C-alpha positions in Angstrom: 17.5 15.0 -14.5 15.2 12.9 -12.2 11.8 12.4 -13.8 8.8 12.6 -11.5 5.0 12.3 -11.9 4.6 16.0 -12.7 7.0 15.6 -15.7 4.8 13.0 -17.3 2.2 14.0 -19.9 -1.4 13.5 -18.8 -2.7 10.3 -20.4 0.7 9.6 -21.9 0.9 6.5 -24.1 2.4 3.6 -22.1 4.5 0.9 -23.7 7.0 -1.8 -22.8 9.4 -1.7 -25.8 11.6 -4.4 -24.5 8.7 -6.8 -24.3 6.0 -5.8 -26.8 7.8 -3.6 -29.3 5.8 -0.6 -30.6 2.5 -1.6 -29.0 1.1 1.3 -26.9 -1.6 1.5 -24.2 -3.5 4.8 -24.6 -6.6 4.6 -22.3 -7.7 7.8 -20.5 -7.0 7.9 -16.8 -10.6 9.2 -16.3 -13.2 6.6 -16.8 -16.2 9.0 -16.7 -15.9 12.8 -17.1 -18.4 13.7 -14.4 -17.7 16.4 -11.8 -14.1 16.1 -10.8 -14.0 12.9 -12.9 -14.4 9.2 -12.0 -10.9 7.9 -12.3 -9.9 4.4 -13.2 -7.6 4.7 -10.1 -10.7 4.8 -7.8 -12.5 2.1 -9.7 -9.5 -0.3 -9.5 -9.1 0.5 -5.7 -12.8 -0.4 -5.3 -12.3 -3.6 -7.1 -9.3 -4.4 -4.8 -11.5 -3.8 -1.7 -14.3 -6.0 -3.2 -12.1 -9.0 -4.1 -10.2 -8.7 -0.9 -13.4 -8.8 1.1 -14.6 -11.8 -0.9 -11.4 -13.7 -0.1 -11.7 -12.8 3.6 -15.4 -14.0 3.7 -14.3 -17.3 2.2 -11.5 -17.8 4.7 -13.4 -16.3 7.8 -14.6 -19.7 9.1 -11.0 -21.0 9.4 -10.2 -18.2 11.8 -13.3 -18.3 14.0 -14.5 -14.9 12.6 -18.2 -14.3 12.0 -19.0 -12.8 8.6 -21.1 -10.0 10.1 -18.1 -8.9 12.2 -15.9 -8.9 9.1 -18.4 -6.9 7.1 -18.7 -4.3 10.0 -14.9 -4.0 9.9 -14.8 -3.5 6.1 -17.6 -0.9 6.2 -15.8 1.1 8.8 -12.3 0.4 7.5 -12.8 1.8 4.0 -13.5 5.4 5.0 -11.1 5.3 7.9 -8.4 3.9 5.6 -8.9 6.7 3.1 -8.7 9.3 5.9 -5.6 7.6 7.3 -3.9 7.5 3.8 -4.7 11.2 3.2 -3.6 12.3 6.7 -0.3 10.5 6.4 0.4 12.1 3.0 -0.5 15.6 4.1 1.6 15.4 7.2 4.8 14.8 5.2 3.9 17.3 2.4 2.3 19.9 4.7 4.0 22.9 2.9 2.2 22.0 -0.3 -1.1 22.6 1.4 -0.3 26.1 2.8 -1.7 29.4 1.5 0.6 32.4 0.9 -0.1 33.6 4.5 1.0 30.3 6.0 -2.5 29.0 6.8 -3.6 25.6 5.7 -5.6 25.3 2.5 -8.6 23.0 3.3 -10.5 23.9 0.2 -11.4 21.8 -2.9 -8.9 23.7 -5.2 -5.7 21.8 -4.5 -6.4 21.8 -0.7 -6.3 19.1 1.9 -9.7 17.7 1.0 -8.9 17.5 -2.7 -8.1 13.7 -2.8 -9.2 13.7 -6.5 -5.9 15.5 -7.2 -4.0 12.5 -5.8 -2.1 12.1 -2.5 -2.8 8.9 -0.7 -0.2 6.7 1.2 -0.8 3.0 1.9 1.1 3.1 5.2 -1.5 5.6 6.5 -4.2 3.2 5.6 -2.6 0.3 7.3 -1.9 2.2 10.5 -5.4 3.7 10.7 -7.2 0.5 9.9 -5.1 -1.5 12.4 -5.9 0.9 15.2 -9.6 0.8 14.3 -9.4 -3.1 14.3 -7.8 -3.1 17.7 -10.6 -0.9 19.1 -13.4 -2.9 17.3 -12.0 -6.3 18.5 -11.6 -5.1 22.0 -15.2 -3.9 22.1 -16.6 -7.0 20.5 -14.4 -9.4 22.5 -12.8 -10.8 19.3 -9.3 -12.2 19.1 -7.4 -9.4 17.5 -4.7 -11.7 16.1 -7.2 -14.0 14.4 -9.0 -11.0 12.9 -5.8 -9.4 11.5 -4.5 -12.8 10.3 -7.7 -13.0 8.2 -7.7 -9.4 7.0 -4.0 -9.2 5.9 -4.9 -11.8 3.1 -7.6 -9.4 1.8 -5.2 -6.5 2.2 -2.5 -8.2 0.1 -4.9 -9.0 -2.6 -6.3 -5.5 -2.5 -2.9 -4.0 -2.8 -1.9 -6.3 -5.7 -5.0 -5.1 -7.6 -4.9 -1.5 -6.4 -1.4 -0.8 -7.7 -2.8 -1.1 -11.2 -4.6 2.2 -10.4 -1.1 3.8 -10.4 -0.5 2.3 -13.9 -3.7 4.1 -15.1 -2.6 7.3 -13.5 1.0 7.1 -15.0 2.5 7.4 -11.6 4.5 5.5 -8.9 7.2 4.5 -11.3 10.9 4.3 -10.7 14.2 5.7 -12.0 15.3 5.3 -15.6 16.4 1.8 -16.7 17.4 -0.3 -19.7 16.0 -3.5 -18.4 13.8 -5.6 -20.8 10.6 -4.9 -18.9 11.2 -1.1 -18.7 8.1 1.1 -19.1 8.1 4.0 -21.6 6.2 7.2 -20.9 6.0 10.5 -22.7 7.1 13.7 -20.8 5.6 17.2 -21.0 8.8 18.2 -22.8 7.9 16.0 -25.8 10.5 13.4 -25.1 10.0 9.9 -23.7 11.5 8.2 -20.7 12.0 4.5 -19.9 11.6 3.7 -16.2 11.2 0.9 -13.7 7.5 -0.1 -13.5 7.6 -0.1 -9.7 3.8 -0.4 -9.5 4.2 -3.8 -11.1 6.9 -4.8 -8.8 4.8 -4.1 -5.8 1.7 -5.7 -7.3 3.6 -9.0 -8.0 5.4 -8.8 -4.6 2.0 -8.7 -2.8 0.6 -11.4 -5.0 3.5 -13.7 -4.1 3.2 -12.9 -0.5 -0.5 -13.7 -0.6 0.3 -17.1 -2.1 2.8 -17.8 0.6 0.2 -16.9 3.3 -2.6 -19.0 1.7 -0.5 -22.1 0.9 2.4 -22.1 3.4 2.1 -19.8 6.4 -1.5 -20.3 7.3 -1.3 -24.1 7.0 1.5 -24.2 9.5 0.0 -21.4 11.7 0.7 -22.0 15.4 -0.6 -18.8 17.0 -2.9 -15.9 16.3 -1.0 -13.1 14.6 1.4 -15.3 12.7 -0.1 -14.3 9.3 0.0 -10.6 10.4 3.6 -10.8 11.5 4.5 -12.4 8.1 2.6 -9.7 6.2 4.5 -6.8 7.9 7.8 -8.5 7.4 7.1 -9.4 3.8 5.7 -6.0 2.9 8.4 -4.2 4.8 11.1 -6.0 2.9 9.5 -5.4 -0.5 8.6 -1.8 0.1 12.1 -1.0 1.4 13.6 -2.3 -1.8 10.9 -0.8 -4.2 10.8 2.6 -2.5 14.5 3.0 -3.2 13.8 2.8 -7.0 10.9 5.3 -7.0 11.3 9.0 -7.9 8.1 10.3 -6.1 8.9 9.2 -2.5 7.7 11.0 0.6 10.7 12.3 2.6 11.1 12.5 6.3 11.1 16.3 6.7 14.6 17.6 6.0 16.4 14.7 7.6 19.3 13.1 5.9 21.4 10.0 6.3 24.9 9.8 4.8 24.1 12.9 2.8 20.9 11.4 1.3 17.3 12.5 2.2 15.5 9.9 4.3 12.5 8.3 2.6 9.6 7.9 4.9 8.5 4.5 3.6 12.0 3.1 3.8 12.5 4.4 7.3 9.1 3.0 8.4 9.8 -0.3 6.7 13.1 -0.7 8.4 11.7 0.1 11.9 8.8 -2.3 11.2 11.1 -5.2 10.2 13.2 -4.8 13.3 10.1 -4.8 15.5 8.8 -7.8 13.7 12.0 -9.8 14.2 11.8 -9.1 17.9 8.1 -10.1 17.9 8.9 -13.4 16.1 11.5 -14.2 18.6 9.2 -13.6 21.5 6.2 -15.5 19.9 8.3 -18.5 19.1 9.7 -18.6 22.6 6.2 -18.3 24.1 4.7 -20.9 21.8 7.6 -23.4 22.4 7.1 -22.9 26.2 3.4 -23.6 25.9 4.0 -26.8 23.9 6.4 -28.0 26.7 3.7 -27.2 29.2 5.7 -24.4 30.9 4.7 -20.8 30.2 7.5 -18.4 31.0 6.7 -14.8 31.9 
């Protein structure tokens, strides 16, 4: 039987028996029991945004971006990113938000607006914020590639931190495994399950990607958009691999490939990687032509 988020006991003890023996992490997923609750998930995401913004502010001068423009983008990007993440999730799980008569449930009781019940997708955030950045940079006459090259560093740090919100929620884990770093959770059936800690995989993948951007890619950067291209390629590769391990994937309607349902994030990652390889080839050709003093159409 495949174990998913709904099979895990709320506030299940978390342990890594292959690394730390019988030691267990038992913190509540809710930090403050006020209203619908203030979850550690939200607090950790907030910290991810904060530290990502600080990193971007520190690097802004290297990309010719003014701090006030960056702050404008962050203030607009946070709510738009949340809206994009929720919209993306709802679109691929639309039947979950229907009433018995087929109409959409918009209410706070398990409806579309009930984000406190979970249901956000990072790709929705990336798509929404990128579109917003395009419009903002066009209006302010800012080089879009320079702005996105700066922002992807903050995004990678934010994602690396934010994935620990999934740890606190006991979610975004993978299939069962016997690897030494396996994570043990207790199910609602009173048994335990040992799974891939895929939240950790993605956190470390983003952290490694950030180090590559800071210390390798950006130092050899030849054109606006190079960091951005690397981010989409790097994240696409990592997400394609990690998504294949997860048990809570969003699926692309009822589509199948070779008898298996198509995971939305894997499909999007694959398409994105193909487009990025094409983009890299074009940009390298264009840059080489400029260096030779001949720009080809």
